[in-house]
mmCIF file of the C-alpha atoms, coordinates in Angstrom:
data_MODEL
# 
_entry.id   MODEL 
# 
loop_
_atom_site.group_PDB 
_atom_site.id 
_atom_site.type_symbol 
_atom_site.label_atom_id 
_atom_site.label_alt_id 
_atom_site.label_comp_id 
_atom_site.label_asym_id 
_atom_site.label_entity_id 
_atom_site.label_seq_id 
_atom_site.pdbx_PDB_ins_code 
_atom_site.Cartn_x 
_atom_site.Cartn_y 
_atom_site.Cartn_z 
_atom_site.occupancy 
_atom_site.B_iso_or_equiv 
_atom_site.pdbx_formal_charge 
_atom_site.auth_seq_id 
_atom_site.auth_comp_id 
_atom_site.auth_asym_id 
_atom_site.auth_atom_id 
_atom_site.pdbx_PDB_model_num 
ATOM 1   C CA . MET A 1 1   ? 91.172  98.526  127.285 1.00 0.00 ? 1   MET A CA 1 
ATOM 2   C CA . LYS A 1 2   ? 89.993  101.975 127.366 1.00 0.00 ? 2   LYS A CA 1 
ATOM 3   C CA . HIS A 1 3   ? 86.463  102.655 126.001 1.00 0.00 ? 3   HIS A CA 1 
ATOM 4   C CA . LEU A 1 4   ? 87.592  105.352 122.920 1.00 0.00 ? 4   LEU A CA 1 
ATOM 5   C CA . SER A 1 5   ? 85.116  106.891 120.226 1.00 0.00 ? 5   SER A CA 1 
ATOM 6   C CA . ARG A 1 6   ? 85.605  105.475 116.856 1.00 0.00 ? 6   ARG A CA 1 
ATOM 7   C CA . LYS A 1 7   ? 87.753  108.582 115.815 1.00 0.00 ? 7   LYS A CA 1 
ATOM 8   C CA . ALA A 1 8   ? 90.138  107.685 118.264 1.00 0.00 ? 8   ALA A CA 1 
ATOM 9   C CA . GLU A 1 9   ? 90.101  104.372 117.261 1.00 0.00 ? 9   GLU A CA 1 
ATOM 10  C CA . ASP A 1 10  ? 90.542  105.190 113.966 1.00 0.00 ? 10  ASP A CA 1 
ATOM 11  C CA . TYR A 1 11  ? 93.921  107.174 114.703 1.00 0.00 ? 11  TYR A CA 1 
ATOM 12  C CA . LEU A 1 12  ? 95.068  104.543 116.569 1.00 0.00 ? 12  LEU A CA 1 
ATOM 13  C CA . GLU A 1 13  ? 94.598  102.207 113.309 1.00 0.00 ? 13  GLU A CA 1 
ATOM 14  C CA . ALA A 1 14  ? 96.367  104.818 111.211 1.00 0.00 ? 14  ALA A CA 1 
ATOM 15  C CA . ILE A 1 15  ? 99.288  105.246 113.566 1.00 0.00 ? 15  ILE A CA 1 
ATOM 16  C CA . TYR A 1 16  ? 99.650  101.431 114.022 1.00 0.00 ? 16  TYR A CA 1 
ATOM 17  C CA . ARG A 1 17  ? 99.364  101.030 109.998 1.00 0.00 ? 17  ARG A CA 1 
ATOM 18  C CA . VAL A 1 18  ? 102.037 104.261 109.265 1.00 0.00 ? 18  VAL A CA 1 
ATOM 19  C CA . THR A 1 19  ? 104.375 102.943 111.956 1.00 0.00 ? 19  THR A CA 1 
ATOM 20  C CA . SER A 1 20  ? 104.533 99.120  110.751 1.00 0.00 ? 20  SER A CA 1 
ATOM 21  C CA . ARG A 1 21  ? 105.487 100.528 107.250 1.00 0.00 ? 21  ARG A CA 1 
ATOM 22  C CA . LYS A 1 22  ? 108.017 103.281 108.104 1.00 0.00 ? 22  LYS A CA 1 
ATOM 23  C CA . GLY A 1 23  ? 109.178 102.864 112.030 1.00 0.00 ? 23  GLY A CA 1 
ATOM 24  C CA . TYR A 1 24  ? 107.565 106.088 112.808 1.00 0.00 ? 24  TYR A CA 1 
ATOM 25  C CA . ALA A 1 25  ? 104.255 108.176 111.951 1.00 0.00 ? 25  ALA A CA 1 
ATOM 26  C CA . ARG A 1 26  ? 104.701 111.975 111.874 1.00 0.00 ? 26  ARG A CA 1 
ATOM 27  C CA . THR A 1 27  ? 101.428 114.172 111.649 1.00 0.00 ? 27  THR A CA 1 
ATOM 28  C CA . LYS A 1 28  ? 101.752 114.634 107.844 1.00 0.00 ? 28  LYS A CA 1 
ATOM 29  C CA . ASP A 1 29  ? 101.850 110.782 107.493 1.00 0.00 ? 29  ASP A CA 1 
ATOM 30  C CA . VAL A 1 30  ? 98.586  110.187 109.695 1.00 0.00 ? 30  VAL A CA 1 
ATOM 31  C CA . ALA A 1 31  ? 97.009  112.901 107.999 1.00 0.00 ? 31  ALA A CA 1 
ATOM 32  C CA . LEU A 1 32  ? 97.678  111.398 104.497 1.00 0.00 ? 32  LEU A CA 1 
ATOM 33  C CA . GLU A 1 33  ? 96.041  108.256 106.179 1.00 0.00 ? 33  GLU A CA 1 
ATOM 34  C CA . LEU A 1 34  ? 92.899  109.701 107.158 1.00 0.00 ? 34  LEU A CA 1 
ATOM 35  C CA . GLY A 1 35  ? 92.424  112.080 104.532 1.00 0.00 ? 35  GLY A CA 1 
ATOM 36  C CA . VAL A 1 36  ? 92.338  115.029 107.019 1.00 0.00 ? 36  VAL A CA 1 
ATOM 37  C CA . ARG A 1 37  ? 94.154  118.331 108.032 1.00 0.00 ? 37  ARG A CA 1 
ATOM 38  C CA . PRO A 1 38  ? 97.273  118.159 109.775 1.00 0.00 ? 38  PRO A CA 1 
ATOM 39  C CA . SER A 1 39  ? 95.911  120.648 112.403 1.00 0.00 ? 39  SER A CA 1 
ATOM 40  C CA . THR A 1 40  ? 93.435  118.045 113.210 1.00 0.00 ? 40  THR A CA 1 
ATOM 41  C CA . VAL A 1 41  ? 95.891  115.497 113.548 1.00 0.00 ? 41  VAL A CA 1 
ATOM 42  C CA . VAL A 1 42  ? 97.525  117.281 116.153 1.00 0.00 ? 42  VAL A CA 1 
ATOM 43  C CA . GLU A 1 43  ? 94.277  117.934 118.196 1.00 0.00 ? 43  GLU A CA 1 
ATOM 44  C CA . MET A 1 44  ? 94.134  114.015 118.229 1.00 0.00 ? 44  MET A CA 1 
ATOM 45  C CA . PHE A 1 45  ? 97.486  113.593 119.200 1.00 0.00 ? 45  PHE A CA 1 
ATOM 46  C CA . ARG A 1 46  ? 96.924  115.446 122.304 1.00 0.00 ? 46  ARG A CA 1 
ATOM 47  C CA . LYS A 1 47  ? 94.129  114.010 123.149 1.00 0.00 ? 47  LYS A CA 1 
ATOM 48  C CA . LEU A 1 48  ? 95.672  110.523 122.791 1.00 0.00 ? 48  LEU A CA 1 
ATOM 49  C CA . HIS A 1 49  ? 99.066  111.404 124.447 1.00 0.00 ? 49  HIS A CA 1 
ATOM 50  C CA . SER A 1 50  ? 96.658  112.516 127.728 1.00 0.00 ? 50  SER A CA 1 
ATOM 51  C CA . PHE A 1 51  ? 95.056  109.450 127.448 1.00 0.00 ? 51  PHE A CA 1 
ATOM 52  C CA . GLY A 1 52  ? 98.504  107.570 128.007 1.00 0.00 ? 52  GLY A CA 1 
ATOM 53  C CA . LEU A 1 53  ? 98.119  105.839 124.484 1.00 0.00 ? 53  LEU A CA 1 
ATOM 54  C CA . ILE A 1 54  ? 100.667 107.520 122.584 1.00 0.00 ? 54  ILE A CA 1 
ATOM 55  C CA . GLU A 1 55  ? 103.987 109.536 123.034 1.00 0.00 ? 55  GLU A CA 1 
ATOM 56  C CA . TYR A 1 56  ? 103.558 113.080 121.538 1.00 0.00 ? 56  TYR A CA 1 
ATOM 57  C CA . ARG A 1 57  ? 106.461 114.926 120.592 1.00 0.00 ? 57  ARG A CA 1 
ATOM 58  C CA . ARG A 1 58  ? 105.629 118.248 118.834 1.00 0.00 ? 58  ARG A CA 1 
ATOM 59  C CA . TYR A 1 59  ? 107.400 118.462 115.308 1.00 0.00 ? 59  TYR A CA 1 
ATOM 60  C CA . GLU A 1 60  ? 108.666 114.886 115.943 1.00 0.00 ? 60  GLU A CA 1 
ATOM 61  C CA . GLY A 1 61  ? 105.581 112.582 115.545 1.00 0.00 ? 61  GLY A CA 1 
ATOM 62  C CA . VAL A 1 62  ? 104.122 109.837 117.606 1.00 0.00 ? 62  VAL A CA 1 
ATOM 63  C CA . VAL A 1 63  ? 105.186 106.802 118.887 1.00 0.00 ? 63  VAL A CA 1 
ATOM 64  C CA . LEU A 1 64  ? 102.443 104.134 120.518 1.00 0.00 ? 64  LEU A CA 1 
ATOM 65  C CA . LEU A 1 65  ? 102.505 103.476 124.082 1.00 0.00 ? 65  LEU A CA 1 
ATOM 66  C CA . PRO A 1 66  ? 101.723 99.698  124.895 1.00 0.00 ? 66  PRO A CA 1 
ATOM 67  C CA . GLU A 1 67  ? 98.048  100.070 125.289 1.00 0.00 ? 67  GLU A CA 1 
ATOM 68  C CA . GLY A 1 68  ? 97.765  102.319 122.099 1.00 0.00 ? 68  GLY A CA 1 
ATOM 69  C CA . GLU A 1 69  ? 99.704  99.628  120.083 1.00 0.00 ? 69  GLU A CA 1 
ATOM 70  C CA . SER A 1 70  ? 97.383  96.831  121.305 1.00 0.00 ? 70  SER A CA 1 
ATOM 71  C CA . ILE A 1 71  ? 94.277  98.959  120.470 1.00 0.00 ? 71  ILE A CA 1 
ATOM 72  C CA . GLY A 1 72  ? 95.524  100.036 117.390 1.00 0.00 ? 72  GLY A CA 1 
ATOM 73  C CA . ARG A 1 73  ? 96.575  96.474  116.407 1.00 0.00 ? 73  ARG A CA 1 
ATOM 74  C CA . SER A 1 74  ? 93.354  95.288  117.382 1.00 0.00 ? 74  SER A CA 1 
ATOM 75  C CA . VAL A 1 75  ? 91.305  97.683  115.162 1.00 0.00 ? 75  VAL A CA 1 
ATOM 76  C CA . HIS A 1 76  ? 93.595  96.823  112.024 1.00 0.00 ? 76  HIS A CA 1 
ATOM 77  C CA . LEU A 1 77  ? 92.943  93.248  112.638 1.00 0.00 ? 77  LEU A CA 1 
ATOM 78  C CA . ARG A 1 78  ? 89.479  93.835  112.734 1.00 0.00 ? 78  ARG A CA 1 
ATOM 79  C CA . HIS A 1 79  ? 89.221  95.657  109.753 1.00 0.00 ? 79  HIS A CA 1 
ATOM 80  C CA . GLU A 1 80  ? 91.644  93.228  107.739 1.00 0.00 ? 80  GLU A CA 1 
ATOM 81  C CA . THR A 1 81  ? 89.137  90.183  108.951 1.00 0.00 ? 81  THR A CA 1 
ATOM 82  C CA . LEU A 1 82  ? 86.283  92.141  107.890 1.00 0.00 ? 82  LEU A CA 1 
ATOM 83  C CA . LYS A 1 83  ? 87.583  93.218  104.578 1.00 0.00 ? 83  LYS A CA 1 
ATOM 84  C CA . GLU A 1 84  ? 88.639  89.821  103.739 1.00 0.00 ? 84  GLU A CA 1 
ATOM 85  C CA . PHE A 1 85  ? 85.253  88.411  104.539 1.00 0.00 ? 85  PHE A CA 1 
ATOM 86  C CA . LEU A 1 86  ? 83.519  90.976  102.421 1.00 0.00 ? 86  LEU A CA 1 
ATOM 87  C CA . LEU A 1 87  ? 85.984  90.608  99.387  1.00 0.00 ? 87  LEU A CA 1 
ATOM 88  C CA . LEU A 1 88  ? 85.379  86.459  99.818  1.00 0.00 ? 88  LEU A CA 1 
ATOM 89  C CA . LEU A 1 89  ? 81.469  87.381  99.841  1.00 0.00 ? 89  LEU A CA 1 
ATOM 90  C CA . LYS A 1 90  ? 82.442  89.292  96.221  1.00 0.00 ? 90  LYS A CA 1 
ATOM 91  C CA . VAL A 1 91  ? 82.111  92.657  97.523  1.00 0.00 ? 91  VAL A CA 1 
ATOM 92  C CA . PRO A 1 92  ? 83.854  95.153  95.660  1.00 0.00 ? 92  PRO A CA 1 
ATOM 93  C CA . GLU A 1 93  ? 86.779  96.240  96.996  1.00 0.00 ? 93  GLU A CA 1 
ATOM 94  C CA . THR A 1 94  ? 86.034  99.687  97.492  1.00 0.00 ? 94  THR A CA 1 
ATOM 95  C CA . VAL A 1 95  ? 82.766  99.162  98.883  1.00 0.00 ? 95  VAL A CA 1 
ATOM 96  C CA . ALA A 1 96  ? 84.358  96.585  101.510 1.00 0.00 ? 96  ALA A CA 1 
ATOM 97  C CA . GLU A 1 97  ? 87.223  98.945  102.441 1.00 0.00 ? 97  GLU A CA 1 
ATOM 98  C CA . LYS A 1 98  ? 84.126  101.251 103.676 1.00 0.00 ? 98  LYS A CA 1 
ATOM 99  C CA . ASP A 1 99  ? 81.899  98.478  105.065 1.00 0.00 ? 99  ASP A CA 1 
ATOM 100 C CA . ALA A 1 100 ? 84.848  96.928  107.054 1.00 0.00 ? 100 ALA A CA 1 
ATOM 101 C CA . CYS A 1 101 ? 85.837  100.664 108.211 1.00 0.00 ? 101 CYS A CA 1 
ATOM 102 C CA . PHE A 1 102 ? 82.293  100.933 109.556 1.00 0.00 ? 102 PHE A CA 1 
ATOM 103 C CA . MET A 1 103 ? 81.663  97.525  110.949 1.00 0.00 ? 103 MET A CA 1 
ATOM 104 C CA . GLU A 1 104 ? 85.079  97.612  112.932 1.00 0.00 ? 104 GLU A CA 1 
ATOM 105 C CA . HIS A 1 105 ? 83.522  99.666  115.442 1.00 0.00 ? 105 HIS A CA 1 
ATOM 106 C CA . GLU A 1 106 ? 80.114  97.953  115.550 1.00 0.00 ? 106 GLU A CA 1 
ATOM 107 C CA . LEU A 1 107 ? 80.290  94.161  115.663 1.00 0.00 ? 107 LEU A CA 1 
ATOM 108 C CA . HIS A 1 108 ? 80.891  92.308  118.726 1.00 0.00 ? 108 HIS A CA 1 
ATOM 109 C CA . PRO A 1 109 ? 84.587  90.634  119.158 1.00 0.00 ? 109 PRO A CA 1 
ATOM 110 C CA . GLU A 1 110 ? 83.006  87.252  119.259 1.00 0.00 ? 110 GLU A CA 1 
ATOM 111 C CA . THR A 1 111 ? 81.325  88.135  115.858 1.00 0.00 ? 111 THR A CA 1 
ATOM 112 C CA . ILE A 1 112 ? 84.620  89.093  114.694 1.00 0.00 ? 112 ILE A CA 1 
ATOM 113 C CA . GLN A 1 113 ? 86.426  85.650  116.027 1.00 0.00 ? 113 GLN A CA 1 
ATOM 114 C CA . GLN A 1 114 ? 83.757  83.620  114.825 1.00 0.00 ? 114 GLN A CA 1 
ATOM 115 C CA . ILE A 1 115 ? 84.220  85.065  110.910 1.00 0.00 ? 115 ILE A CA 1 
ATOM 116 C CA . ARG A 1 116 ? 88.087  84.769  111.330 1.00 0.00 ? 116 ARG A CA 1 
ATOM 117 C CA . ALA A 1 117 ? 87.687  81.204  112.017 1.00 0.00 ? 117 ALA A CA 1 
ATOM 118 C CA . LEU A 1 118 ? 85.061  80.930  109.070 1.00 0.00 ? 118 LEU A CA 1 
ATOM 119 C CA . LEU A 1 119 ? 88.039  82.328  106.845 1.00 0.00 ? 119 LEU A CA 1 
ATOM 120 C CA . ASP A 1 120 ? 90.874  80.273  108.762 1.00 0.00 ? 120 ASP A CA 1 
ATOM 121 C CA . CYS A 1 121 ? 88.232  77.454  107.500 1.00 0.00 ? 121 CYS A CA 1 
ATOM 122 C CA . PHE A 1 122 ? 87.891  78.388  104.112 1.00 0.00 ? 122 PHE A CA 1 
ATOM 123 C CA . GLY A 1 123 ? 91.815  79.188  103.718 1.00 0.00 ? 123 GLY A CA 1 
ATOM 124 C CA . SER A 1 124 ? 92.385  75.539  104.816 1.00 0.00 ? 124 SER A CA 1 
ATOM 125 C CA . ASP A 1 125 ? 89.687  73.867  102.555 1.00 0.00 ? 125 ASP A CA 1 
ATOM 126 C CA . THR A 1 126 ? 90.166  75.299  99.404  1.00 0.00 ? 126 THR A CA 1 
ATOM 127 C CA . GLU A 1 127 ? 87.593  72.957  97.615  1.00 0.00 ? 127 GLU A CA 1 
ATOM 128 C CA . ALA A 1 128 ? 85.015  74.677  99.796  1.00 0.00 ? 128 ALA A CA 1 
ATOM 129 C CA . ALA A 1 129 ? 86.255  78.220  99.690  1.00 0.00 ? 129 ALA A CA 1 
ATOM 130 C CA . GLU A 1 130 ? 85.884  77.965  95.755  1.00 0.00 ? 130 GLU A CA 1 
ATOM 131 C CA . THR A 1 131 ? 82.669  76.420  95.692  1.00 0.00 ? 131 THR A CA 1 
ATOM 132 C CA . LEU A 1 132 ? 81.063  79.208  97.925  1.00 0.00 ? 132 LEU A CA 1 
ATOM 133 C CA . LYS A 1 133 ? 82.772  81.643  95.368  1.00 0.00 ? 133 LYS A CA 1 
ATOM 134 C CA . ARG A 1 134 ? 81.231  80.377  92.422  1.00 0.00 ? 134 ARG A CA 1 
ATOM 135 C CA . HIS A 1 135 ? 77.883  80.206  94.426  1.00 0.00 ? 135 HIS A CA 1 
ATOM 136 C CA . LEU A 1 136 ? 78.433  83.862  95.392  1.00 0.00 ? 136 LEU A CA 1 
ATOM 137 C CA . THR A 1 137 ? 79.355  84.921  91.727  1.00 0.00 ? 137 THR A CA 1 
ATOM 138 C CA . ALA A 1 138 ? 76.580  82.903  90.034  1.00 0.00 ? 138 ALA A CA 1 
ATOM 139 C CA . ALA A 1 139 ? 73.919  84.847  92.803  1.00 0.00 ? 139 ALA A CA 1 
ATOM 140 C CA . ARG A 1 140 ? 75.157  88.131  91.672  1.00 0.00 ? 140 ARG A CA 1 
ATOM 141 C CA . LEU A 1 141 ? 74.979  87.430  88.104  1.00 0.00 ? 141 LEU A CA 1 
ATOM 142 C CA . SER A 1 142 ? 71.411  86.188  88.550  1.00 0.00 ? 142 SER A CA 1 
ATOM 143 C CA . ARG A 1 143 ? 70.707  89.537  90.091  1.00 0.00 ? 143 ARG A CA 1 
ATOM 144 C CA . THR A 1 144 ? 71.548  91.573  87.018  1.00 0.00 ? 144 THR A CA 1 
# 
């Protein structure tokens, strides 16, 4: 995988999310997803196209090429894993979303794999998950 900036990874993730929902991604879709101006999106589309990660056609939007799709999917899965973990820890959803966006770029892939393994374990052992949730809720209440 290429070493990309956080911003480029965020764009590939956004393109991946939009195309997963709609089957395609246009400039305005990605702009809405990321909260940026369409002209900013076009600039990044050109850069990602030059890296061989997307096929960009002016006025038509983009299609992820295999490596771009792989990176977009990977960033998306890291994000979802981290958000799920933070929600399990009783972090408020808006905070979990923002923190997952930051952490998805900073944590080592092995750390994220271990977090995924922990989540899978809690998914198969609902009693352990409920015990953890009760403990975290009690800890949160004792701080207030």
